[in-house]
C-alpha positions as a printed NumPy array, in Angstrom:
array([[ 76.831, 124.259, 131.043],
       [ 79.351, 122.408, 128.881],
       [ 79.436, 122.965, 125.167],
       [ 79.739, 119.93 , 123.007],
       [ 82.902, 119.83 , 120.992],
       [ 82.224, 120.554, 117.363],
       [ 83.455, 117.801, 115.194],
       [ 84.364, 119.405, 111.775],
       [ 85.051, 116.032, 110.132],
       [ 81.677, 114.745, 111.163],
       [ 79.905, 117.905, 109.904],
       [ 81.769, 117.697, 106.564],
       [ 80.847, 114.022, 106.264],
       [ 77.159, 114.821, 106.888],
       [ 77.304, 117.551, 104.153],
       [ 78.731, 115.109, 101.671],
       [ 76.043, 112.527, 102.496],
       [ 73.299, 115.113, 102.114],
       [ 74.824, 116.173,  98.738],
       [ 75.133, 112.585,  97.659],
       [ 71.444, 111.905,  98.535],
       [ 70.471, 115.014,  96.688],
       [ 72.532, 113.948,  93.675],
       [ 70.878, 110.473,  93.701],
       [ 67.431, 112.08 ,  93.8  ],
       [ 68.241, 114.398,  90.898],
       [ 69.747, 111.506,  88.955],
       [ 66.651, 109.454,  89.399],
       [ 64.383, 112.309,  88.27 ],
       [ 66.539, 112.93 ,  85.167],
       [ 66.657, 109.187,  84.48 ],
       [ 62.824, 108.955,  84.663],
       [ 62.338, 111.967,  82.428],
       [ 64.766, 110.514,  79.798],
       [ 63.045, 107.136,  79.983],
       [ 59.611, 108.842,  79.324],
       [ 61.086, 110.766,  76.373],
       [ 62.69 , 107.657,  74.899],
       [ 59.392, 105.722,  75.207],
       [ 57.515, 108.539,  73.524],
       [ 60.116, 108.671,  70.699],
       [ 59.833, 104.937,  70.197],
       [ 55.959, 105.241,  69.963],
       [ 56.191, 108.207,  67.526],
       [ 58.761, 106.385,  65.435],
       [ 56.476, 103.394,  65.056],
       [ 53.617, 105.637,  63.898],
       [ 55.943, 107.676,  61.669],
       [ 56.904, 104.433,  59.98 ],
       [ 53.195, 103.917,  59.22 ],
       [ 53.138, 107.306,  57.549],
       [ 50.79 , 108.874,  60.09 ],
       [ 50.73 , 112.633,  60.339],
       [ 51.864, 114.711,  63.372],
       [ 48.198, 115.511,  64.123],
       [ 47.176, 111.859,  63.936],
       [ 50.054, 110.833,  66.2  ],
       [ 49.414, 113.657,  68.576],
       [ 45.807, 112.663,  68.984],
       [ 46.564, 108.938,  69.347],
       [ 49.154, 109.471,  72.002],
       [ 47.361, 112.421,  73.6  ],
       [ 50.457, 114.524,  73.436],
       [ 51.098, 118.185,  72.593],
       [ 51.282, 118.532,  68.806],
       [ 54.389, 120.702,  69.152],
       [ 56.275, 117.943,  71.06 ],
       [ 55.302, 115.359,  68.452],
       [ 56.339, 117.773,  65.662],
       [ 59.822, 118.148,  67.221],
       [ 60.122, 114.337,  67.542],
       [ 58.898, 113.939,  63.939],
       [ 61.497, 116.438,  62.769],
       [ 64.246, 114.733,  64.795],
       [ 63.293, 111.357,  63.315],
       [ 63.627, 112.778,  59.777],
       [ 66.818, 114.785,  60.559],
       [ 68.529, 111.834,  62.365],
       [ 67.915, 109.504,  59.427],
       [ 68.12 , 106.487,  61.64 ],
       [ 65.856, 104.203,  63.712],
       [ 68.316, 104.413,  66.617],
       [ 66.269, 105.841,  69.429],
       [ 69.356, 107.286,  71.258],
       [ 70.429, 109.228,  68.116],
       [ 66.886, 110.43 ,  67.58 ],
       [ 66.686, 111.582,  71.203],
       [ 69.989, 113.444,  70.814],
       [ 68.621, 115.184,  67.742],
       [ 65.359, 115.938,  69.593],
       [ 67.302, 117.573,  72.392],
       [ 69.149, 119.788,  69.818],
       [ 65.857, 120.703,  68.223],
       [ 64.363, 121.627,  71.579],
       [ 67.482, 123.689,  72.498],
       [ 67.311, 125.513,  69.149],
       [ 63.621, 126.392,  69.794],
       [ 64.543, 127.823,  73.194],
       [ 67.277, 129.984,  71.755],
       [ 65.114, 131.589,  69.248]])
């Protein structure tokens, strides 16, 4: 019985390809989550501008009141209508809550 010669370069290339595919998959998942969060922030900001309460917004959007409260706080703290800046503030708020 003959053993096939092990091709190290071919093996390393296949590992890189697997890693690349996994990286792309993770990137898509992260991108989708970020997109959902940005959409939610835009929706909350529109309702915030209409002076609706956290509870009203939470009920309208059928979202967890604590999530809406964090977004609401991020909107106030960021002091801007820039969704990206509000999102960055939201992430800081969320991280602060986790560290408590």
